[in-house]
N, C-alpha and C positions, 0 to 999 in steps of 0.2 A: 387297411384290409389287404390281406395277401392273396395271391393268385389261387392258393389252395382253398381258401374260404369261398372265393368267387366260383371256382369250379364245383365245389360241393353244392352251392346254392343252385347253380345251373343244372346239375344232375337231378336235384330234387324237383325243380320246376318242370322238367321234361315228363315227370310222372303225374303231374296234375291233370285230372280229367278235363277234357275239352269243355264240358258244360260248366266248369268252375273257373275258366281262364279269365273271364270278365271280372269276377270277384277278386281274383288274384291281382289283376291289373289295378283295380281300384285300391286295393290294400297297398301295393307298391307305390302307386301314385300319391297316396295319402302320406307316405313317408318321405317324399321328396321335398326339397325346399319350396317355400311358398312362391318365390320368384319364378320358378319353373312352372308351377301350377298356374300362376296368373298369366304367363305367356301362353300357355295352352288355352286358357279361357279366352284370351285376347284373339287368338287365331280362330277359335270357334265363332266368336262374335263377328269377326271380320268376314266370315263366309256369307253372312247375310247382306253384306254391302251390295247395293244396287238391286236388292230384291224388289223394290217398287219402281225400278227404272223403266219398265214397260207400261206403266200406268199413265194415263193422260193426267194432266194437271187437275182437271175437273174431278176425275175419279179419286185422285190422291187427296184433294181438298175434302171431298165427301168422306173419305176414310178417316182423315184427321178429325173432322167434326163429329163423326159417330164415336170415335175413340174417346174424345173429350166428354161427350154426353154420357157414355157408359161409365167412365171414371167418376164423373160427378154423381151419377146415380148410385154407384156402389160405395164410394169412398168419402163423399161429402155429406153424409147423413149422420144425424145424432142417434146415439144408441144409449140405452140405459143398461148400465152394468150392475 
């Protein structure tokens, strides 16, 4: 890609309406290599690190038990297709 092409693209981007910028970002992001996307996803996931750090062990154990019960209820049932 030459600098002329890049400048043309940047000139076009500046005219995109503000309410369409997220859509443009998603489109551009979909064109990037998967390794870059997976790194972005990894960073988003890591932002949740320590999210339960302020819970007591008892509360956290109760949370895990409830989560297991709900998963069993919804995902371990037989369905007729």
